[in-house]
N, C-alpha and C positions, 0 to 999 in steps of 0.2 A: 129209788132214784139212782141213776147211773152217772158216772163221770168219765170224761175222755182220758185215754191212756197217754200220759206225757212222753213215754218212752217210744211210742209209735212214730212220732214226727222226727225224733232224733235218728232212728234207724233209717228212715227214708232219706234224710239228708246225707248220711254216711254212704248210702247206696249210690246216690247221685254223684257224690264227690269221687267215689272209686271209679264209677263209669267214666267220668270226665278225665280222670288221670290216665285210665287205660287207653281211652281214645287219643289223648295227647301223645302218649308214648308210641302208639301205632303210627300216628301221623309223622312223628319225628323219625321213626325207623324208615318209613317210606321215603321221606325227603333225603335222609342220609344215603339210602340205597341208590336213589336216582343221581346223587351227586358224587358217587364213588369214582366214575371215570374222570371227572374234573379234578377231584382230590388226588387221584393217582397220577394224572398228567402234571399237576402242580408239584407233586413230590418227586416225580421222576426227573433227573437231570436232562435238560434239553440240549439238542445238538445245534450249534450255531449255523445259521444259513449263510453260505458263502455268497458274497456279492461280487460282481465283476465291474470293473471301471468302464464306463461308457466312453468310447473314443470321442474327443472333443471336435476334431477336425482342425482345419487351419484357422488361425486368427483372422479377423476381418482386416481389410486393408488399412482402415483408419486406426485400428488398434496397433497394428504393426508399426505404422509411422509414428504414433505417439510414443510407443516404447522405445523406438530407435532415437527419437528426439531427446527423450529423457536421458537415455544412456550416454548419448554424445555430449549433452550439456551439463550433466551433473557435476563433472569434475571442474567446471568453470565457476561453480557457485560456492560461496564460502559462508561460514557461520561466524557471526561477530558477537562477542560478548564484551560489555564495557563495565568499567568500575570507576569509582570516584574515591580519591584519597581524602580521608577525614582525620583531623587531629583531635585527640581526646583533650578536653579542656583542663583536666586535672593532672594527667600524667604526661601530657604533651607528646604522647606516642601517636604515630600516624598509622591508620588502618585503611585497608583497601575494602571498600564496601561495594558489592555488586550493584550495578545501576540498571542494566537491561540487556536485551539481546536484539539482534537484527540480522540482516542478510547483506550480501554484496556479491561482486563477481570480479574475476581476474580480467584486468584490462590489457596488460602486455606482459612480455617475458621479463621485464625489469622488476616485476613484483608489485606493480601498482594495482590497488583494489578500489573499485568504485562502489559507493554506497550513498545513502541519504545523509544529509547534514544532521537531521534530527536524530539519527541513530547514535551519533557520537557527540552530540551537543551536550555540554556540561560534564563530559567524562574526562577523567585524568589518565585512564589506561584503556587500551583496546586489544583484545586477543582475537586473532583470525585463525579459524580452524578450517583446514582443507578437507575435501571429500575423502582423501586417502588417510585421514586421521592425524596428520601433522598439525601442530599448533605453533603460532608465531606471535610475538609481541609486535604490534603495528605502530608505526609513526605517522602522524598527521602531515600530509604534504600540503594540502590547501583545501579551502571550502568556499562555496558560494551559497550563502543562506538564501539569497533571492531566487535561486533555482532549486534549493534543497538538495544540493549535490556536494559530496565530499570525496576526497581521494586520500587513501592510506597507502603505506608502503610496507612490504614485508620482505625479508631476505630468504629467498627460496632455494639458494644454493644452485646446484647443477640440475636438479630435477624439477623442471618447470611444470606447473599445472597448465592445462590447456586454457587458451583465451576464448572468450565467447565471440562468435562471428558477429560482425556489425551489419545491420540492415539500414533501412531508411523509414522515416515516419511521414514524409510529405505525401506519399502516395497511398497511405492507408485508407481502407474503406470500412464503413460501418457494416458489421456482419462478418468481418474476417475472424477466423479462429485465432485465439491467443493462448499462450501457455505460460504459467508463472511457476517458478521454482524458488523456494525460500524455506524459512524455518519458523512457521507460525507457532506461537506458544512454546517455543523451544523444541518442537518436533522437527528435527533436522531433515533437510533435503526432501521437502514435500512438494509434489506436483499437483497443481490445480489447472483447470481449463475453463474456457469461456469464449466469448466473442467480444469484439469492439462494439460498445453500446453507443458511443458518441465521440466526437472529436472537438478539439479546440475549446476545452473547458478551462475555467479559471477558478482558483481557490485562494482565499486570503491566507497569508503566512501566519505562523504561530505568533501569539502575543501582539497582533496588529502589525506584523511585518509586511514586507512587500508581497503583492499578489503574485502567485505562481501561475504563469500563463501557458496556453497551448497544451494543456494536459489531455491525455488519452483516457477516456472513461471505458471501463470494462465491467463485465459481470463475473469474471473469474474470482473465486473465493480468495480474498486477501484478508489476513488477520494480523494482529500485533505480532511482530517477528518477521513478517514478510517484507517489511520496509527495507529498501535498498537492493532487493533481489531483482533479477532480470525478468522482463516481460518479453516473450519470444513469439515470433510468427511461426507458421506451419513449416517453414524451412529451417527452423532452429536459429534464426538470426535475431539479434537484439533489436527491439523496436522501442523499448522504454524501460524506465526504472520504476518499479512499484513503490509508491510513495505515500498514499493516504487512502482511507476508507471513509465512506459516509454511513454512519450507523449510530442511532441513539443508544444502543446497548454496548458499543465498543467492539462488537464482533461483526463478521461479514454479513452484510445485508444485500449483497448483489450489486453494490455500487462502489467501485474502487477506481483509483486514478494513478496514472503513471506519467512521469516526465518523459517526453518523446526523445528518441535517440538523436534526432537532428539537433536538439538543444544540448544533449550530452556531448555530441561531437564538437560543438563550439566551445563549451565550457571546460571540459576535462583537459584538453591539451594546454589551455592557458594555466589551469591549476597546477599541472605537472611542471610547466616551464617556470612560472613565477610565484606560485603559491596563492594566487588570487585571480579573480575574474575581473577584467576591465571592460565595462560596458561602454559601447560607443555613446558619445554625448554630443548634445547641441551646444554645450557651453553655457547652459542656463540652469537655474534652480527651480524646481517645481515641487509641490506637495499636495497630496490627495485631499487631506482635510481642509487646508486653506483654500484649495481650489473649489471645493464644494461650497464653502462659505461665500467666496467671491461670486460664484454662480448664482447663489441665492440673493446676494446683495444687488446685482444688476439684472436679476430675473433671466438668466441664461441657463440652458440645460445641457450645453455641450461646449467643448473647447477646453484648452489648458492655458491658464494664465502664467505668464513669465513672472516669477517673483524677483529674481535677481539675475543679472548678466555678468558672467565671469570676466574680469579684466583681461584683455589681450586675447580673448577667444574669438572664434569665427562669428559667433552670434553678435559680439560687440562690433566687429568690423562690418557686419551686415546691417547694423543700426537698430538692433532689437533693444527694447527698453523694458525694465521691470516695473513693479508697482512703486508708487511714491506716497510717502506720508506727509501730508501738509496740514496747515491749521484748519482746513476745511474737512479733513478726514483722509481716508485712504483713497488714492487715485489709481485705478487699475492701469497696468501697462499693456503690453501686447498680449493678444489672445491667439494661440495657435489653434486653428480650426481644421487644418488638413496638412498631410505630408504626401507629396507625390500624388496628389489627387485623392487620397484616401481620407475620409473624414475622421477626426480625432474627437472623441467625446469626453474622455477623462484621462487622468494621469496614467493609470494602468495600461490604457490603450497605447499611449505614447511610448512608455517604457518597453512594452511588448514589441512594438513596431521597431524601435531602435535596436532591440535585442536580436532581431533578425538581420541586422546589417553589420558592417565591419568598419573599423576605424579607417578613415580615408575616403569612404563613400561620400558622394555629393548628393544632397537631397534638396527638394524644392518645398518650402513651407508656404502655406497660405496663412497670413497673419492679419488679424483685425485690430485696428486702433481707431478709437473715436468713431466707430461705425463704418469705417472704410477698410476694405480688404486689399492687401498687396502681396505680391509674390516675392519671396526671399530665397536665395540659394546659399546653402551652408555646407561646408565640408565637415563631416563628423570627426571628432577628436576623442582621444582617450578620456574616459570619465575618471572620477576620483573614487 
């Protein structure tokens, strides 16, 4: 009987292992040999390839005009930072707490600065920084919350900053280019561009205040901090004050609004002269909420009810009557349905129409009482 030799299989395995090892070494040497040029190139210091600047050529005509517009207008725009004085309950010490920032622009050589009312609303202090780096403490001259306009004053000494050229807003067209300069998010002197998207927009005031009328709608990027800055046309003229944005996120969504310069030209001179804006008045009291309730009460959808007639006013001399409260309930008085032939639907329409007139103008009212319409002529008087 014979038995297999156990050492024979062990020798065969060792032979195979040696052969595989030798084969692997040869393959590794071949791969290394082939990669020597790449390794040598990687280890050898490389010479930097010199690049030349490609000539750009002339700027496009619209680029040149935009750059020129910004360079001419930048000096007229200011950066406004506000603070509020707060008294510590325990120590009774007074601290200045930063409140916010905004924009504005130089109105005249006397140092008047125009901005939005909401930029300085609730503030105790305001600092105005010019484009050349000078800082000034500003004093409040006057404000018109109904137009969201305020005027500040700084002492500029003998070195006057340039004033912004004044344009007009009555002849604006949808599609016109516009340019906004301001300080969004504290990023000072930022230029954005766009077009006029719509005209004669209305927005309710803050906290249920008076509706701001005749606004310019643009798609120029306006963000918090742009408020109070100028909206310019392609000639670099002021056509509005950037005042609000429509955005669920609080940042630019392509819908922003500006107070038109024609409104600014009516309001600002009065604020500088007397510290307040006096709106032309018919000499009657009206109210938007009560007006809506009265419209619902008698099933009317347009017109403005006269609530009260001021004693001694032109409205009283013309025979206008307000509402009366009797034992039977509220008896409506006169209902203003049109002025100078233009229909009046609600109180904001009436106030906007009056805002475009001046004290002393004579207007024709269409007034309805007990179903009959009559014409009344009234001279506008200073409002309260």
